[in-house]
C-alpha positions in Angstrom: 0.2 0.1 0.0 1.6 3.3 -0.7 2.0 6.0 1.8 -0.6 9.2 1.5 3.2 11.2 1.7 4.8 9.1 -1.3 1.4 9.6 -3.1 1.2 13.5 -2.6 5.2 13.2 -4.0 4.3 12.0 -7.1 1.3 13.8 -7.3 3.3 17.0 -6.9 5.8 15.5 -9.7 3.3 15.5 -12.3 2.5 18.8 -11.3 5.8 20.2 -11.8 7.1 18.0 -14.7 4.0 17.0 -16.6 4.1 12.9 -15.8 4.6 10.7 -13.6 7.8 9.8 -12.0 9.8 6.5 -12.7 9.8 5.3 -8.7 9.9 7.1 -5.1 13.1 6.3 -3.1 13.8 7.7 0.5 17.1 7.7 3.1 16.7 8.7 6.6 19.2 11.5 8.5 21.4 10.1 11.0 22.0 10.7 14.4 25.5 9.9 16.1 25.4 8.1 19.2 28.8 8.1 19.9 32.1 8.6 17.9 32.6 11.9 16.7 35.5 12.7 14.3 37.0 9.2 14.3 35.7 8.1 10.8 38.0 9.7 9.0 40.9 8.7 11.2 39.8 4.7 10.0 38.5 4.6 13.6 34.9 3.2 15.0 31.5 5.0 15.3 28.1 4.1 16.2 25.6 6.0 14.6 21.5 4.7 13.6 19.7 5.9 11.0 16.4 8.2 12.2 13.3 8.5 11.2 13.1 11.5 9.6 14.1 11.2 6.0 14.8 12.8 2.4 12.6 11.6 -0.3 12.9 11.9 -3.9 10.6 11.4 -6.7 13.0 10.5 -10.0 12.0 10.1 -14.0 14.4 9.1 -16.8 14.4 11.9 -19.7 15.3 11.0 -23.0 18.2 13.8 -23.4 21.2 14.5 -20.8 18.9 17.7 -19.4 18.7 17.5 -15.0 15.8 19.3 -13.6 15.8 19.8 -10.0 13.2 20.9 -7.3 12.2 20.8 -4.4 9.0 20.9 -2.2 10.3 23.8 0.1 11.8 27.7 -0.4 11.1 29.2 -3.9 13.9 28.6 -5.9 12.0 27.2 -8.6 13.2 24.5 -11.0 17.3 24.2 -11.4 18.6 23.1 -14.6 21.8 21.4 -15.4 23.5 18.9 -17.8 24.9 15.5 -17.4 27.7 16.5 -20.1 28.8 19.7 -18.1 29.4 19.1 -14.3 31.8 20.6 -12.6 33.2 20.5 -8.9 32.2 23.6 -6.9 30.1 25.0 -9.2 26.7 23.7 -7.8 24.3 25.9 -5.6 22.5 25.0 -2.6 20.7 21.6 -1.9 21.4 21.0 -5.6 24.9 20.0 -5.1 24.4 16.8 -3.5 22.5 15.2 -6.4 24.4 16.8 -8.7 27.5 15.5 -7.0 26.1 11.8 -7.1 25.4 11.6 -10.7 29.3 13.7 -11.1 30.4 10.7 -9.0 28.7 7.8 -10.7 30.0 9.2 -14.2 33.6 9.3 -12.8 33.0 5.7 -12.0 32.3 4.8 -15.8 28.2 4.8 -15.0 26.2 6.2 -17.8 23.8 8.5 -16.2 20.7 9.9 -18.2 19.4 13.0 -18.0 16.0 13.1 -15.1 13.6 15.0 -13.4 13.8 14.8 -9.6 11.6 16.2 -6.9 13.0 16.3 -3.3 11.0 16.1 -0.1 12.8 16.0 3.4 11.7 16.3 7.2 15.5 16.1 8.2 16.2 19.6 10.0 18.8 21.6 7.8 22.3 22.6 9.7 21.3 20.3 12.6 24.0 18.2 12.5 21.4 14.9 11.7 23.2 15.0 7.7 20.3 16.2 5.8 22.5 16.6 3.3 23.6 13.0 3.2 19.9 11.6 3.5 19.7 13.7 -0.2 22.9 11.7 -1.3 21.9 8.5 -0.1 18.5 8.6 -1.4 19.3 10.0 -5.0 22.3 7.3 -5.0 19.3 4.4 -4.2 17.4 6.2 -7.1 19.9 6.1 -9.7 21.6 2.8 -8.9 18.0 1.4 -9.4 17.5 3.3 -12.6 20.9 3.2 -14.5 20.9 -0.6 -13.4 24.6 -0.3 -11.9 24.0 -2.9 -9.5 26.4 -1.2 -6.5 26.0 -2.6 -3.3 25.7 -0.6 0.1 29.9 -0.3 0.5 30.1 0.9 -3.3 27.7 3.3 -2.8 29.0 4.9 0.3 32.1 5.6 -1.2 30.6 7.0 -4.4 28.5 9.5 -1.9 31.8 10.2 0.0 33.5 11.3 -3.3 30.4 13.5 -4.1 31.0 14.9 -0.6 34.5 15.4 -0.7 35.6 16.6 -4.7 31.9 17.8 -6.1 30.7 19.7 -3.2 34.1 20.3 -1.4 33.4 18.9 2.1 36.3 16.4 3.5 33.5 14.1 5.7 34.5 10.3 6.3 32.1 7.4 5.8 29.9 7.5 8.7 27.0 9.4 7.5 26.2 7.4 4.3 27.1 4.5 6.2 24.4 4.9 8.4 21.9 6.1 5.9 22.2 3.3 3.7 22.9 0.2 5.9 20.7 1.3 9.2 18.1 -0.7 10.7 15.1 -0.7 12.6 16.2 -1.2 16.4 19.7 -1.2 16.0 22.9 1.2 15.9 25.3 0.9 12.9 28.7 -0.7 14.6 30.9 0.6 11.9 34.7 0.2 11.3 35.7 2.9 9.0 39.1 0.9 8.1 37.5 -1.9 6.3 33.4 -0.5 6.1 32.7 -4.0 8.3 29.3 -3.4 9.9 27.8 -4.9 13.2 24.1 -3.9 14.3 24.0 -3.6 17.5 20.7 -3.4 19.5 19.8 -0.1 20.6 16.0 0.1 22.2 15.9 3.0 24.7 11.9 2.4 24.6 12.2 -1.0 26.0 14.3 0.2 28.9 12.3 2.7 29.7 14.0 5.4 28.1 14.2 8.0 25.2 16.7 9.8 23.1 16.1 13.6 22.7 17.7 15.5 19.7 17.9 19.0 20.9 18.5 21.3 17.8 20.3 24.4 19.0 19.5 26.4 15.7 23.2 27.4 15.1 23.8 26.2 11.6 26.9 24.3 10.8 28.7 23.5 7.6 31.1 20.8 6.8 32.2 22.9 4.2 33.5 25.4 6.3 36.7 25.6 7.4 36.7 24.2 11.3 36.1 20.7 9.8 39.1 20.9 7.3 41.4 22.2 10.1 40.5 19.4 12.4 41.1 16.8 9.7 44.5 18.4 9.4 45.6 18.0 12.8 44.7 14.5 12.5 46.5 13.8 9.8 49.5 16.0 11.5 49.1 13.6 14.2 49.7 10.5 12.3 52.5 11.7 10.4 54.4 12.5 13.3 53.6 9.4 15.5 54.5 7.1 12.6 50.9 5.3 12.0 48.6 5.3 8.9 45.8 7.1 11.1 44.8 7.7 14.4 43.3 4.5 14.4 46.6 2.7 15.4 47.1 4.9 18.4 45.7 3.4 21.7 45.0 5.2 24.9 48.4 3.7 25.9 50.3 5.5 23.6 49.4 8.9 24.4 51.6 9.8 27.3 54.8 9.3 24.8 52.4 11.3 22.0 52.3 14.3 24.3 56.2 14.9 24.0 56.0 14.4 20.5 53.2 16.6 19.4 52.5 20.3 19.9 49.7 21.0 22.4 47.0 21.9 20.3 47.5 18.4 18.0 47.9 16.4 20.9 44.8 17.5 22.4 43.2 16.7 18.9 44.9 13.1 19.0 43.8 12.4 22.4 39.6 13.0 21.7 39.9 10.7 18.7 42.3 8.2 20.5 39.9 7.9 23.9 36.9 8.6 21.4 37.5 5.4 19.6 37.6 3.5 23.1 34.3 5.3 24.0 32.8 3.6 21.3 34.1 0.5 21.9 33.5 0.5 25.8 29.4 1.5 24.4 28.9 -1.6 22.4 30.3 -3.5 24.8 27.6 -2.0 27.5 24.6 -2.2 24.9 25.6 -6.0 24.4 25.7 -6.3 28.1 23.5 -4.2 30.4 21.6 -2.3 27.5 21.4 1.3 27.0 20.8 2.4 30.8 24.6 1.9 30.9 26.3 4.1 28.7 25.3 7.8 30.0 28.6 8.4 31.6 30.5 7.5 28.2 27.7 10.1 26.4 29.2 12.9 29.0 32.9 11.9 28.8 32.2 12.2 24.8 30.9 15.9 24.9 33.6 17.0 27.7 36.3 15.6 25.0 34.5 17.3 21.8 34.4 20.5 23.8 37.9 20.7 25.2 39.9 18.5 23.6 38.5 19.0 20.0 37.0 22.0 20.7 34.3 21.7 18.4 31.3 22.8 20.7 29.8 26.0 21.2 27.8 27.6 24.0 24.5 26.6 22.9 25.3 22.7 22.4 27.1 23.0 26.0 24.0 24.5 27.4 21.7 21.9 26.1 23.9 19.0 26.8 24.7 20.7 30.5 20.7 21.4 31.4 19.8 18.1 30.1 21.8 16.1 32.7 20.9 18.6 35.2 17.7 17.7 34.8 17.2 14.1 34.5 19.3 12.8 31.3 21.5 9.9 31.9 24.0 11.2 30.0 24.0 14.2 27.2 26.2 15.1 24.1 27.1 17.4 21.0 26.1 15.3 17.8 27.3 15.6 14.4 31.0 17.5 13.4 30.6 20.1 15.8 30.5 24.2 15.2 26.5 23.9 16.1 23.9 21.3 15.2 22.4 19.1 18.0 22.9 17.7 21.0 21.2 14.4 22.1 20.2 13.5 25.6 19.3 10.2 26.8 16.7 10.4 29.2 14.4 8.5 31.0 11.1 8.6 29.8 9.6 9.7 33.1 12.0 12.8 33.1 11.4 13.6 29.3 8.8 16.7 30.1 11.3 18.1 32.4 14.2 18.2 30.3 12.3 19.5 27.5 11.4 22.5 29.7 14.4 22.9 31.2 16.3 23.2 27.9 13.9 25.6 26.9 14.0 28.1 29.6 17.7 28.0 29.9 18.1 28.5 26.2 15.4 31.6 26.9 17.3 33.3 29.7 20.4 33.1 28.0 19.0 35.3 24.8 19.5 32.1 22.6 16.8 31.1 20.1 14.5 28.4 20.9 15.9 25.0 20.6 13.8 22.3 18.5 13.4 19.4 21.0 12.1 15.8 19.7 12.8 12.1 20.1 14.2 9.8 17.4 14.4 6.3 17.1 16.5 3.8 15.3 14.9 3.4 11.7 15.7 1.4 8.2 18.0 2.7 5.9 17.6 3.7 2.4 14.9 2.0 0.6 12.7 2.6 -2.6 9.1 3.5 -1.8 7.2 2.8 -5.5 
């Protein structure tokens, strides 16, 4: 049975482009439970796909024209050509599907012209990977429509190339992996060195908990310089320490590393090394004791991102601290940092208290009111019709 939202998207596609789409695909945003800035260091991450998605209705054209339209804003139809896509030239949300087309072309895949209509309820700029949701929905559609036959691992790498080389954001593979490989009721334990995945049960509701997302409304972008400078510090640290990636540095190596690195680079390295260890501990605790046991690790992760990696901000700190002070068992910023969202693992009985306290704290600080909502682990990318 076709969902009402899907039927509506098909109708809007018909109204915009004068025909029915060849199909509708969706891909979710993600929350990273723990493991921040470890992915491009070939480390460990533990995200999950969320119950908020980007949906694309797509119809193949007989020519090389690309027409793109979204259901939000007043941008109108953006037109491009499959033969003339160049990195760094696309604007706004269109750079994500165009980047996917370009990346597939670099793999030798012949991508036809197409009409694409986007609809999404993944909050923009909140650190929930709205951009990767668009990319993963687009690549799922194009993989089907071109008969490319790519598996999830290849689609992950193709979207990473779109993000890195077309969009210009030096991101790793975590976000795409969660969106493409997610499973309902599970977090995705990903080894970013070999792309191996283990699905780890994360059923907060069964443990009497909810996972609150607190969107601070401080927008961020991975294409800005802060992300790139952190990545450069990590690469410098690995080079000085003589390892392929910071994945190869253990907590026991940190004392020696402190004598080899400047203070800032050492703190960046220390975050990645300890964060990898926290991911492994979280996976172990989830398997042995369940979600109620991981609060202290979430708190330690936030402190490390605030103090060692320096990617938090006053609004994220206030969200995490206020949540913790009002009943959350653990809270941390999630995503690339410099804005975006925090998460708070909270007993269901304390949810309203946490919500009320955070809203009040933001108002008292003179900050924009946050958007607060719950998320649950959801299925990964799929074709709807």
